[in-house]
Residue, then its C-alpha position, 0 to 999 in steps of 0.5 A: m418084344y421078342c414074341a412080338r417080332i417072331v409074330a410079325s415076322l409070321l404074318i409077312g411070311s404069310l401074306t407073301l406066300t397068299a400074294q404068291a400064291g394068287s399071283s400063280d393062279v393068275q398066271a396058271d389061269a391066263m395060260m389056260t385061257q390063251e390054250g383054250s382060245y387057241v384055233l385048232g387047224s390041219n396037221d396039228r398034233i393033239v392029245v385027247r384024254c377022257v378020264n372016264a373011258d381007257e380007250f382014250s390014250s395019251t398017243p398024239v393024233r394028228i388033224d388031217n388035211d380036211g380037218q377031222v380026226t378019228l377018236p374012239f366012239v365018235g369016230r371021224t369028227v371035224l375039229a378044225g376051225l374049233t378053239v381048244t375049248e370048243a373042241e373040248r365041248q363038242l367032244t363031251d356032247q358027242l361022247s355023252k351018247f355013249i359015257q355017262h358024264p365024260q370029262i374031256q381034256l384036249n392038249v395041243v402038243e405040236s402046232h402046224s397051223q399057225p403060218a405067218s408070212v415073211f416077204g421083201a428084203v429077207r434071205n428066205p422069203g416064205s410062210y413059217q409055223l409060229e410054234g409057240r410064241k415068236t416074236l417079230a425079231e424071231v420070225l425075221s431070223m426064221a427067215g434068214g434075217l435081212r438081206p444087206d439091201a433092206g431097207k429102213t421100215l418093215k410092215l406088219t399087217r394082221q387080220a383085224t378080227r385078232g385085235p389091233i397091233p399094240l404099236p403106236t403106228s398102227a391104223l385100221q384099213t377098213k378095206g380088206d378088214v386089216t390092221v397094218a403098223e409101220i417098224n423102224v426095222e433098223e432100230l428093231v434088229r439093233g435093240k433100240a426099239a424093244f417095244a417094237d419087237i411084239e409077238v406075231q400073231p397066226h396069219d400075220v404078214i411081214s413085209v420087209s422094204q427094199a432101200d433105194l440103190v445106186y451102183v458104182v461100176g468101173k474104175v473105183r476101188k470097191p465097185g457094187g450096190f450101195i444103199m443111199t444113205g441119209g434120206g435126202d439128197f445123194t451125190v456122185l461124190q457120196a457114191l464114190s466115198m462108198a466105192e473107196g475112191l477113184d482107181k489110178t487109171a481112171a478117167g474121171k472126166k469120162a465118167v457117166i450116169l446110166r439113168k432110167d428114162g421112164s421106160s425100159g431104156r436108160i439114157e446117158v448123163p455125162v459127168d466130169i469127176d475131176r472138175i467136181m473133185s476140184g471144186q470147178a463144178p458142182d457135185a452131181p445128183m444121183r437117183a435111186e437105180d442110177v449106175l455110175f460108170v468110170p471108164n478108164n483112160n483109153a475108153k471111148s465113149a461107150g456105145m449103147k450095148t455095152l451100156d446094156i452089159l454095164v446095167q446087168t453087170a452093176t445089179g449083179m454085183a455085190i450090195y453094201g448095206r447097213y446091217 
């Protein structure tokens, strides 16, 4: 009975080791396949070794802006645009004229040719190099994170040749041969949608939307720009609530909304906040880019020049966002 237990334990241990070895082999093969499919580009730093040629050192060389490197025997040769596997085959063919059965190994030590672009409501929009694997959240962090006026969604655009975006919202656009997906950025940054934090591919374009804003200036406790929350109707009382209410010297009955009139100018819409707050008048709706101005008790009706100054002042104020 005791011997049987020992034999069973040995068998289980042997099977476990075999499974682990098989899993390691699969992982190694996957890593080699991924590296072999990497497309070389300008400014990448690589190491090229030839097992049977001492002239090749382990010192990294940079692929020039013209896509070429200088190597022993072959001299100047173009590698940009080739995958690692293709480059190894090309170098093998070229070196076979000088070395019998050359054994080439090419490794990428620094990637500088795999940009991803980030635009929209981020602090530092621009192009960023993907050195190693980077997720969507990591690339947004590289761009300085979201601005306070960031909207609820971001759009990820990917070249169709790189395959579909692994998200339910992904859709192929035949115009431009790209795949596009919309992602709820609020859920992403709050960790509520881990499945959306996908790996970013080279040449992806990430565009973060800007939220609809209203501005409150004048005699309120916290003037500034505020995101229109709720996704539906947005009113004067909601804007005042975000601005923490009226100041003691505010003339609520003389308030106005400065609203774009479809051209470069604005129209003045009178709003009696005192009547709204007392329930004697319905709450007034606000639109995106509206500026609610609350004067003091001594102010008279503002002229258009004053209104222009108010608009400039409002759009330059702090914006209070959701993030």
